[in-house]
N, C-alpha and C positions, 0 to 999 in steps of 0.2 A: 134321758139316756143313762144307763148304768155305768159305773167305773170300769167293770169288766169289758162291756161293749167298747168303751173309749179306748182302753188299752189294746184291745184286738185291732180296732181301726188304725191306730197310730203305729203298731207293729206291722200290720200288713202293708200300709201305705209307705213307710220310710224304712222297714227293716228294724230288727231288734236293737242293734248297737246304735244305729243313728237315732232312733227313737228315744232311747235311754238318755243319751247326751242332749238331744233337743228339748227334751221336757225340763232338764234342769239348767241348761245354759242359754236358750233363746229367749229373749225378752219380747213379749207380746204388747205392742202399744195399745191394741184394742182392749187389752185387760189391764189397763193402768199400770204398764211398765213392769208387770210381774211375769215370771216364767210360768209355763204351763203347770208345772209342779206346785209352785207357790199358789197359784190360783186355785187349784184343786183342793190343796190343803187349807185354804181360807173359805172354802164352801162354794166356790164357783160351779155353776152347772156344767158338767162334763161336756154337754153339747155345745156350749158357748165357747169352751176351750178349743174343742174340735174344729169349730168353725173359724176361730181366730188362726189356728195352725193352717187350716186350708187356705185362708187369705194370703198368709205370709209366705207360704210355700207353693203357690199357684198350683193346688190340687185340683183336678178337673171338677167342674160344678156337680157332675153326677155322682162323685164320691162323697159330697158333703152330707 
């Protein structure tokens, strides 16, 4: 997954303001206690970050 695709999915699912905050504030235990922004900055696959966000925020499976 490209980073631009990831950003589009996050913004569509959560809204731009909530997404911006979520990416820097919400700690994802599935990604070693990092935020989504930290994980992306450290080279995590955006697809893995998206799935971790989906799990934490109960996004319907068909949106994963």
